[in-house]
C-alpha positions as CSV (number, residue, x, y, z in Angstrom):
1,X,67.8,-61.4,41.0
2,X,66.5,-59.2,43.9
3,X,62.9,-58.1,44.1
4,X,62.7,-54.3,44.1
5,X,59.7,-52.2,45.1
6,X,59.4,-48.7,43.8
7,X,58.0,-46.2,46.3
8,X,57.1,-42.5,45.7
9,X,54.9,-39.9,47.2
10,X,51.7,-38.3,46.0
11,X,53.6,-35.2,44.7
12,X,54.4,-37.4,41.7
13,X,50.8,-37.0,40.7
14,X,50.4,-40.8,40.8
15,X,47.1,-41.6,42.6
16,X,46.6,-44.5,44.9
17,X,44.6,-46.3,42.2
18,X,47.2,-45.7,39.5
19,X,50.0,-46.8,41.9
20,X,48.2,-50.1,42.4
21,X,47.8,-50.5,38.6
22,X,51.5,-49.7,38.0
23,X,52.8,-51.8,40.9
24,X,54.1,-48.7,42.8
25,X,53.6,-47.7,46.4
26,X,52.4,-44.1,46.8
27,X,53.0,-42.4,50.2
28,X,50.2,-39.8,50.6
29,X,51.4,-36.3,51.5
30,X,49.9,-34.6,54.5
31,X,48.4,-31.1,54.6
32,X,47.2,-28.9,57.4
33,X,43.9,-27.2,56.7
34,X,42.9,-24.9,59.5
35,X,45.1,-26.9,61.8
36,X,43.5,-30.3,60.9
37,X,45.7,-32.9,59.1
38,X,44.5,-34.4,55.8
39,X,46.2,-36.8,53.4
40,X,46.3,-36.4,49.6
41,X,44.1,-38.8,47.7
42,X,43.0,-40.5,51.0
43,X,40.7,-38.0,52.7
44,X,41.6,-35.0,50.5
45,X,40.7,-34.9,46.8
46,X,41.9,-32.2,44.3
47,X,38.4,-30.5,44.3
48,X,38.3,-30.5,48.1
49,X,41.8,-29.0,48.3
50,X,40.9,-26.1,45.9
51,X,37.6,-25.5,47.8
52,X,39.6,-24.9,51.0
53,X,42.3,-22.9,49.2
54,X,39.7,-20.6,47.5
55,X,37.7,-20.4,50.7
56,X,40.5,-18.6,52.5
57,X,41.2,-21.5,54.8
58,X,44.7,-21.8,56.3
59,X,46.3,-24.4,54.0
60,X,49.9,-25.5,54.5
61,X,52.1,-28.4,53.4
62,X,53.6,-30.9,55.7
63,X,55.7,-34.0,55.4
64,X,55.1,-37.7,56.2
65,X,56.0,-38.6,59.8
66,X,59.1,-40.7,60.2
67,X,56.9,-43.4,61.6
68,X,54.7,-43.4,58.5
69,X,57.7,-43.9,56.3
70,X,59.4,-46.6,58.3
71,X,56.2,-48.6,58.9
72,X,55.6,-48.5,55.1
73,X,59.2,-49.7,54.4
74,X,59.0,-52.4,57.1
75,X,55.8,-53.8,55.6
76,X,57.2,-53.8,52.1
77,X,60.5,-55.4,53.1
78,X,58.6,-58.5,54.3
79,X,57.9,-59.2,50.6
80,X,60.6,-57.4,48.7
81,X,64.4,-57.5,49.0
82,X,65.0,-53.8,48.3
83,X,63.2,-50.5,48.0
84,X,63.9,-47.5,45.8
85,X,62.1,-44.5,47.3
86,X,61.6,-41.5,45.0
87,X,60.4,-38.5,47.0
88,X,59.7,-34.9,45.9
89,X,62.8,-32.7,45.4
90,X,64.8,-31.9,48.5
91,X,64.9,-28.3,47.4
92,X,61.1,-28.1,47.9
93,X,60.6,-30.2,51.0
94,X,62.5,-31.7,54.0
95,X,60.8,-35.1,53.4
96,X,63.6,-36.2,51.2
97,X,66.3,-35.5,53.8
98,X,64.2,-37.2,56.4
99,X,63.9,-40.3,54.3
100,X,67.6,-40.4,53.6
101,X,68.4,-40.3,57.3
102,X,65.9,-43.1,58.0
103,X,67.3,-45.3,55.2
104,X,70.7,-45.4,57.0
105,X,69.1,-47.8,59.5
106,X,68.1,-50.3,56.8
107,X,71.4,-52.0,56.0
108,X,71.6,-51.0,52.4
109,X,68.1,-52.3,51.5
110,X,66.5,-48.9,51.0
111,X,67.7,-46.4,48.4
112,X,66.3,-42.8,48.6
113,X,66.8,-41.0,45.3
114,X,67.3,-37.2,45.7
115,X,67.0,-36.4,42.1
116,X,65.2,-33.0,42.4
117,X,62.0,-34.0,40.7
118,X,58.4,-32.9,41.3
119,X,55.0,-33.6,39.6
120,X,55.3,-35.0,36.1
121,X,59.1,-35.1,36.0
122,X,58.9,-37.1,39.3
123,X,56.3,-39.4,37.7
124,X,58.7,-40.0,34.8
125,X,61.4,-41.0,37.3
126,X,59.0,-43.5,38.7
127,X,58.4,-44.9,35.3
128,X,62.1,-45.0,34.6
129,X,62.7,-46.9,37.9
130,X,60.0,-49.4,36.9
131,X,61.7,-49.9,33.5
132,X,65.1,-50.5,35.1
133,X,63.6,-52.9,37.7
134,X,61.9,-54.8,34.9
135,X,65.4,-55.2,33.3
136,X,66.6,-56.8,36.5
137,X,68.6,-53.9,37.9
138,X,69.3,-53.8,41.6
139,X,68.1,-51.0,43.9
140,X,71.6,-49.5,43.9
141,X,71.8,-49.6,40.1
142,X,68.3,-48.0,39.7
143,X,69.2,-45.2,42.2
144,X,72.5,-44.6,40.4
145,X,70.9,-44.2,37.0
146,X,68.2,-41.8,38.4
147,X,70.8,-39.7,40.0
148,X,72.9,-39.6,36.8
149,X,69.9,-38.3,34.8
150,X,68.4,-36.1,37.5
151,X,69.0,-32.8,35.6
152,X,67.6,-34.1,32.4
153,X,64.3,-32.3,32.9
154,X,62.6,-28.8,32.9
155,X,59.4,-27.4,34.2
156,X,57.9,-24.0,33.2
157,X,54.8,-22.7,35.1
158,X,52.6,-19.8,34.2
159,X,50.7,-18.3,37.2
160,X,47.2,-16.9,37.0
161,X,47.6,-14.9,40.3
162,X,50.3,-13.6,42.6
163,X,48.0,-14.0,45.6
164,X,49.3,-17.3,46.9
165,X,53.0,-16.4,46.5
166,X,52.2,-13.4,48.6
167,X,50.2,-15.5,51.1
168,X,53.1,-18.0,51.5
169,X,55.7,-15.2,52.1
170,X,57.4,-15.8,48.8
171,X,56.5,-12.3,47.5
172,X,56.1,-9.0,49.4
173,X,52.7,-7.5,49.6
174,X,54.0,-4.4,47.7
175,X,55.3,-6.5,44.8
176,X,52.1,-8.5,44.7
177,X,50.1,-5.3,44.6
178,X,52.2,-3.8,41.8
179,X,52.0,-7.1,39.9
180,X,48.2,-7.1,40.2
181,X,47.8,-3.5,39.0
182,X,50.1,-4.2,36.1
183,X,48.4,-7.5,35.4
184,X,51.7,-9.3,35.5
185,X,51.5,-13.1,35.0
186,X,54.9,-14.5,36.0
187,X,56.4,-17.6,34.4
188,X,58.3,-19.7,36.9
189,X,60.8,-22.5,36.3
190,X,62.0,-25.6,38.1
191,X,65.4,-26.6,37.0
192,X,66.5,-29.0,39.7
193,X,66.0,-27.9,43.2
194,X,64.0,-24.6,43.4
195,X,61.0,-22.8,42.1
196,X,62.5,-19.7,40.5
197,X,61.4,-16.7,38.4
198,X,61.8,-17.1,34.7
199,X,59.9,-14.3,32.9
200,X,57.1,-11.7,33.3
201,X,54.3,-11.5,30.8
202,X,50.8,-9.9,30.7
203,X,48.6,-12.6,29.2
204,X,48.2,-16.4,29.1
205,X,48.8,-16.3,25.3
206,X,52.2,-14.6,26.0
207,X,52.9,-17.1,28.8
208,X,52.3,-20.1,26.5
209,X,54.5,-18.6,23.8
210,X,57.3,-18.0,26.3
211,X,57.0,-21.6,27.7
212,X,57.1,-23.1,24.2
213,X,60.2,-21.1,23.3
214,X,61.9,-22.1,26.6
215,X,61.3,-25.8,25.7
216,X,62.5,-25.2,22.2
217,X,65.7,-23.7,23.6
218,X,66.2,-26.6,26.0
219,X,65.7,-29.1,23.1
220,X,68.2,-27.2,20.9
221,X,70.9,-26.9,23.6
222,X,70.9,-29.0,26.8
223,X,68.8,-31.9,25.5
224,X,69.8,-31.8,21.8
225,X,71.4,-35.2,21.7
226,X,68.6,-36.8,23.8
227,X,65.9,-35.4,21.4
228,X,67.8,-36.9,18.4
229,X,67.9,-40.2,20.2
230,X,64.2,-40.1,20.9
231,X,64.8,-40.0,24.7
232,X,62.8,-36.9,25.7
233,X,59.1,-36.6,26.4
234,X,56.9,-33.6,26.9
235,X,53.8,-33.1,29.2
236,X,51.4,-30.6,30.6
237,X,50.5,-30.0,34.2
238,X,48.0,-27.5,35.7
239,X,46.2,-26.4,38.8
240,X,42.4,-26.7,38.4
241,X,42.7,-25.6,34.8
242,X,41.6,-28.6,32.8
243,X,40.3,-26.9,29.7
244,X,43.3,-24.7,29.1
245,X,45.6,-27.7,29.8
246,X,43.9,-29.6,27.0
247,X,44.3,-26.7,24.6
248,X,47.9,-26.3,25.6
249,X,48.5,-30.0,24.8
250,X,47.2,-29.5,21.3
251,X,49.6,-26.5,20.8
252,X,52.6,-28.4,22.2
253,X,51.9,-31.4,20.0
254,X,51.9,-29.1,17.0
255,X,55.1,-27.4,18.1
256,X,57.0,-30.6,18.9
257,X,55.7,-33.2,16.4
258,X,58.6,-35.6,16.8
259,X,58.6,-35.7,20.7
260,X,56.4,-38.1,22.5
261,X,53.6,-36.4,24.5
262,X,52.8,-38.3,27.7
263,X,50.6,-36.6,30.3
264,X,48.1,-34.0,31.1
265,X,48.2,-34.1,34.9
266,X,47.2,-31.9,37.9
267,X,50.3,-30.3,39.5
268,X,51.4,-31.6,42.8
269,X,49.2,-30.1,45.6
270,X,52.4,-29.2,47.5
271,X,53.3,-26.8,44.6
272,X,49.6,-25.8,44.1
273,X,49.5,-24.6,47.7
274,X,52.0,-21.9,46.9
275,X,50.9,-20.9,43.4
276,X,47.1,-21.3,43.5
277,X,44.5,-22.4,40.9
278,X,44.6,-21.4,37.2
279,X,48.3,-22.2,36.7
280,X,49.5,-23.9,33.5
281,X,52.8,-25.7,33.1
282,X,54.9,-27.6,30.5
283,X,57.5,-30.1,31.4
284,X,60.0,-32.2,29.5
285,X,62.1,-35.1,30.9
286,X,64.4,-37.8,29.7
287,X,62.9,-41.3,29.2
288,X,65.4,-43.8,30.5
289,X,65.5,-46.9,28.3
């Protein structure tokens, strides 16, 4: 039986300390702040990130250097037979494609999983991989299962402001101005690869109702069989919005009493960079057993 190490990046929301506890290696994502490189959960905490973001600093996402990835893999392969590497969605970053290219040089010992996950759905993939590794599955078998189940998840995100979508070029200044005047709070979705528009509302209360109905619809349609089998979980994510996240957790547990509730986690900083603070999200994902 081969020894398999699970590797992910900090976009999963798994901290360095939590990774150590779980037996997972977490590659820290780099960020450029006013041209200076910082690494998530190494020399850049969540509060520090939002302090820079709110302070009008130039904040942008980056990807781990190829050298950082291969040095990490080389070190791990001294101890482990295989690596299953679960990066953030290829639809949101080039880091996945970079890792897939690098893995070709490792003679089938490194498996990069392009299963279009981010934040708490990516975290669930890591937990699934750990479960499968504990069952004695090989790296190839783990990667195959994660790819088969990659679309068994949804994320819906309510934004507090349009400012950061505008700042990142994902919204025109005119549209942002109109949205601000009309007090529009968009609800976005991640269904696989991209961050897309879902609905427009005018209050957080409406946004939460829309997100709950969206999950109910998913549970009644796409995931109906998985819900019946007890193989779906639900979770909350947020950007510097702890109090509302805890309130939303209570509402979701009441709305979905038969579904396991797993996390209240900060959203990935790579996503937060584009949507800003005050966002609230709900996610559901399959639990691989």
